[in-house]
TORKOL-4160 file (C-alpha; in steps of 0.2 Angstrom, whole numbers, padded with zeros to 4 digits, m for minus):
174
<pt num="1" X="0147" Y="0030" Z="0143"/>
<pt num="2" X="0141" Y="0045" Z="0136"/>
<pt num="3" X="0128" Y="0045" Z="0121"/>
<pt num="4" X="0122" Y="0059" Z="0110"/>
<pt num="5" X="0105" Y="0062" Z="0106"/>
<pt num="6" X="0097" Y="0071" Z="0091"/>
<pt num="7" X="0078" Y="0072" Z="0085"/>
<pt num="8" X="0074" Y="0069" Z="0067"/>
<pt num="9" X="0056" Y="0080" Z="0066"/>
<pt num="10" X="0049" Y="0094" Z="0057"/>
<pt num="11" X="0057" Y="0106" Z="0071"/>
<pt num="12" X="0071" Y="0096" Z="0078"/>
<pt num="13" X="0078" Y="0110" Z="0089"/>
<pt num="14" X="0061" Y="0113" Z="0096"/>
<pt num="15" X="0058" Y="0095" Z="0100"/>
<pt num="16" X="0075" Y="0094" Z="0107"/>
<pt num="17" X="0073" Y="0107" Z="0119"/>
<pt num="18" X="0057" Y="0099" Z="0125"/>
<pt num="19" X="0066" Y="0082" Z="0126"/>
<pt num="20" X="0082" Y="0089" Z="0137"/>
<pt num="21" X="0065" Y="0094" Z="0149"/>
<pt num="22" X="0058" Y="0077" Z="0150"/>
<pt num="23" X="0076" Y="0068" Z="0155"/>
<pt num="24" X="0081" Y="0083" Z="0167"/>
<pt num="25" X="0065" Y="0078" Z="0175"/>
<pt num="26" X="0072" Y="0056" Z="0177"/>
<pt num="27" X="0080" Y="0056" Z="0194"/>
<pt num="28" X="0093" Y="0043" Z="0187"/>
<pt num="29" X="0098" Y="0057" Z="0173"/>
<pt num="30" X="0098" Y="0073" Z="0182"/>
<pt num="31" X="0113" Y="0082" Z="0179"/>
<pt num="32" X="0119" Y="0070" Z="0165"/>
<pt num="33" X="0112" Y="0079" Z="0151"/>
<pt num="34" X="0119" Y="0094" Z="0142"/>
<pt num="35" X="0114" Y="0102" Z="0126"/>
<pt num="36" X="0127" Y="0105" Z="0112"/>
<pt num="37" X="0124" Y="0121" Z="0102"/>
<pt num="38" X="0127" Y="0122" Z="0082"/>
<pt num="39" X="0131" Y="0139" Z="0075"/>
<pt num="40" X="0116" Y="0148" Z="0073"/>
<pt num="41" X="0109" Y="0149" Z="0055"/>
<pt num="42" X="0108" Y="0164" Z="0046"/>
<pt num="43" X="0096" Y="0178" Z="0053"/>
<pt num="44" X="0095" Y="0167" Z="0070"/>
<pt num="45" X="0103" Y="0177" Z="0087"/>
<pt num="46" X="0112" Y="0164" Z="0096"/>
<pt num="47" X="0117" Y="0147" Z="0094"/>
<pt num="48" X="0104" Y="0132" Z="0093"/>
<pt num="49" X="0105" Y="0116" Z="0101"/>
<pt num="50" X="0104" Y="0100" Z="0089"/>
<pt num="51" X="0111" Y="0087" Z="0100"/>
<pt num="52" X="0110" Y="0081" Z="0118"/>
<pt num="53" X="0126" Y="0072" Z="0126"/>
<pt num="54" X="0119" Y="0062" Z="0141"/>
<pt num="55" X="0131" Y="0053" Z="0154"/>
<pt num="56" X="0124" Y="0035" Z="0157"/>
<pt num="57" X="0132" Y="0030" Z="0174"/>
<pt num="58" X="0123" Y="0019" Z="0185"/>
<pt num="59" X="0112" Y="0005" Z="0178"/>
<pt num="60" X="0096" Y="0011" Z="0180"/>
<pt num="61" X="0102" Y="0027" Z="0170"/>
<pt num="62" X="0101" Y="0016" Z="0154"/>
<pt num="63" X="0083" Y="0011" Z="0158"/>
<pt num="64" X="0079" Y="0030" Z="0163"/>
<pt num="65" X="0083" Y="0035" Z="0147"/>
<pt num="66" X="0075" Y="0023" Z="0136"/>
<pt num="67" X="0059" Y="0025" Z="0148"/>
<pt num="68" X="0058" Y="0043" Z="0145"/>
<pt num="69" X="0063" Y="0042" Z="0125"/>
<pt num="70" X="0050" Y="0029" Z="0123"/>
<pt num="71" X="0037" Y="0040" Z="0132"/>
<pt num="72" X="0041" Y="0057" Z="0125"/>
<pt num="73" X="0041" Y="0049" Z="0108"/>
<pt num="74" X="0023" Y="0041" Z="0111"/>
<pt num="75" X="0015" Y="0057" Z="0118"/>
<pt num="76" X="0020" Y="0069" Z="0102"/>
<pt num="77" X="0003" Y="0073" Z="0093"/>
<pt num="78" X="0012" Y="0064" Z="0077"/>
<pt num="79" X="0021" Y="0046" Z="0075"/>
<pt num="80" X="0034" Y="0055" Z="0063"/>
<pt num="81" X="0046" Y="0060" Z="0076"/>
<pt num="82" X="0062" Y="0049" Z="0077"/>
<pt num="83" X="0076" Y="0050" Z="0092"/>
<pt num="84" X="0094" Y="0044" Z="0088"/>
<pt num="85" X="0104" Y="0040" Z="0101"/>
<pt num="86" X="0122" Y="0036" Z="0098"/>
<pt num="87" X="0133" Y="0026" Z="0109"/>
<pt num="88" X="0153" Y="0030" Z="0109"/>
<pt num="89" X="0157" Y="0014" Z="0097"/>
<pt num="90" X="0146" Y="0023" Z="0082"/>
<pt num="91" X="0131" Y="0009" Z="0086"/>
<pt num="92" X="0114" Y="0019" Z="0084"/>
<pt num="93" X="0097" Y="0015" Z="0093"/>
<pt num="94" X="0082" Y="0024" Z="0084"/>
<pt num="95" X="0064" Y="0026" Z="0095"/>
<pt num="96" X="0053" Y="0032" Z="0080"/>
<pt num="97" X="0035" Y="0036" Z="0083"/>
<pt num="98" X="0030" Y="0025" Z="0069"/>
<pt num="99" X="0037" Y="0009" Z="0077"/>
<pt num="100" X="0029" Y="0013" Z="0093"/>
<pt num="101" X="0011" Y="0017" Z="0087"/>
<pt num="102" X="m0001" Y="0006" Z="0089"/>
<pt num="103" X="0009" Y="m0005" Z="0101"/>
<pt num="104" X="0001" Y="m0013" Z="0117"/>
<pt num="105" X="0007" Y="m0011" Z="0135"/>
<pt num="106" X="0017" Y="m0028" Z="0134"/>
<pt num="107" X="0026" Y="m0024" Z="0118"/>
<pt num="108" X="0030" Y="m0007" Z="0125"/>
<pt num="109" X="0039" Y="m0016" Z="0139"/>
<pt num="110" X="0048" Y="m0029" Z="0126"/>
<pt num="111" X="0051" Y="m0015" Z="0115"/>
<pt num="112" X="0062" Y="m0006" Z="0130"/>
<pt num="113" X="0068" Y="m0020" Z="0137"/>
<pt num="114" X="0078" Y="m0023" Z="0120"/>
<pt num="115" X="0083" Y="m0004" Z="0119"/>
<pt num="116" X="0090" Y="m0004" Z="0134"/>
<pt num="117" X="0100" Y="m0020" Z="0131"/>
<pt num="118" X="0105" Y="m0011" Z="0112"/>
<pt num="119" X="0111" Y="0003" Z="0123"/>
<pt num="120" X="0121" Y="m0007" Z="0133"/>
<pt num="121" X="0131" Y="m0014" Z="0120"/>
<pt num="122" X="0122" Y="m0032" Z="0121"/>
<pt num="123" X="0120" Y="m0035" Z="0105"/>
<pt num="124" X="0107" Y="m0028" Z="0091"/>
<pt num="125" X="0096" Y="m0038" Z="0081"/>
<pt num="126" X="0101" Y="m0039" Z="0062"/>
<pt num="127" X="0089" Y="m0028" Z="0051"/>
<pt num="128" X="0091" Y="m0034" Z="0032"/>
<pt num="129" X="0081" Y="m0018" Z="0027"/>
<pt num="130" X="0088" Y="m0003" Z="0036"/>
<pt num="131" X="0070" Y="0006" Z="0033"/>
<pt num="132" X="0060" Y="m0007" Z="0044"/>
<pt num="133" X="0063" Y="m0012" Z="0062"/>
<pt num="134" X="0069" Y="m0027" Z="0066"/>
<pt num="135" X="0053" Y="m0041" Z="0073"/>
<pt num="136" X="0054" Y="m0047" Z="0090"/>
<pt num="137" X="0053" Y="m0065" Z="0094"/>
<pt num="138" X="0034" Y="m0068" Z="0096"/>
<pt num="139" X="0029" Y="m0054" Z="0084"/>
<pt num="140" X="0018" Y="m0051" Z="0071"/>
<pt num="141" X="0032" Y="m0050" Z="0063"/>
<pt num="142" X="0040" Y="m0067" Z="0066"/>
<pt num="143" X="0029" Y="m0083" Z="0067"/>
<pt num="144" X="0016" Y="m0079" Z="0082"/>
<pt num="145" X="0014" Y="m0063" Z="0089"/>
<pt num="146" X="0013" Y="m0043" Z="0086"/>
<pt num="147" X="0026" Y="m0032" Z="0088"/>
<pt num="148" X="0044" Y="m0022" Z="0084"/>
<pt num="149" X="0059" Y="m0021" Z="0091"/>
<pt num="150" X="0070" Y="m0003" Z="0092"/>
<pt num="151" X="0080" Y="0001" Z="0076"/>
<pt num="152" X="0099" Y="m0001" Z="0075"/>
<pt num="153" X="0105" Y="0012" Z="0062"/>
<pt num="154" X="0099" Y="0014" Z="0044"/>
<pt num="155" X="0082" Y="0024" Z="0042"/>
<pt num="156" X="0078" Y="0040" Z="0043"/>
<pt num="157" X="0065" Y="0050" Z="0050"/>
<pt num="158" X="0054" Y="0064" Z="0047"/>
<pt num="159" X="0036" Y="0071" Z="0045"/>
<pt num="160" X="0023" Y="0076" Z="0058"/>
<pt num="161" X="0022" Y="0094" Z="0065"/>
<pt num="162" X="0022" Y="0093" Z="0083"/>
<pt num="163" X="0014" Y="0103" Z="0097"/>
<pt num="164" X="0025" Y="0115" Z="0105"/>
<pt num="165" X="0018" Y="0117" Z="0121"/>
<pt num="166" X="0028" Y="0112" Z="0135"/>
<pt num="167" X="0026" Y="0093" Z="0139"/>
<pt num="168" X="0038" Y="0088" Z="0150"/>
<pt num="169" X="0037" Y="0081" Z="0168"/>
<pt num="170" X="0026" Y="0091" Z="0179"/>
<pt num="171" X="0014" Y="0098" Z="0162"/>
<pt num="172" X="m0004" Y="0095" Z="0165"/>
<pt num="173" X="m0010" Y="0079" Z="0157"/>
<pt num="174" X="0003" Y="0068" Z="0160"/>
């Protein structure tokens, strides 16, 4: 299965390039990431990457992809960045910094499990309001807990300006 990845942020081309470095650093994804350039905007020399394609083969590739996406989004200096992953059937998973902001380790793990299940086509929770992520069982939004699940379809991101320093695997501070 091949998925396409876009980034919604103030500077999506720069963020997508940074994300590509992170994806290439994941063992299960090495050699499976392709940058798809868009025609350059007027006044810009050379093409600009606006989509990444990731070939997901072995089961570990989906888990590795989700782990990289969640970690990358959480390490952005501002939570207003969203990564949109689209499956071949058109289903979309959105990993948003605002959804992940403030979640503890246990809830992040549950979020990642649910995101992997969505990418594997194991169903997606219904979303009443496209701008709101569906609640995980036991979350603060459902009776008895605290947390959020990845979005599927709907809603848009945007907002904060991310640092342009290289922050992929092997960068200081990781």
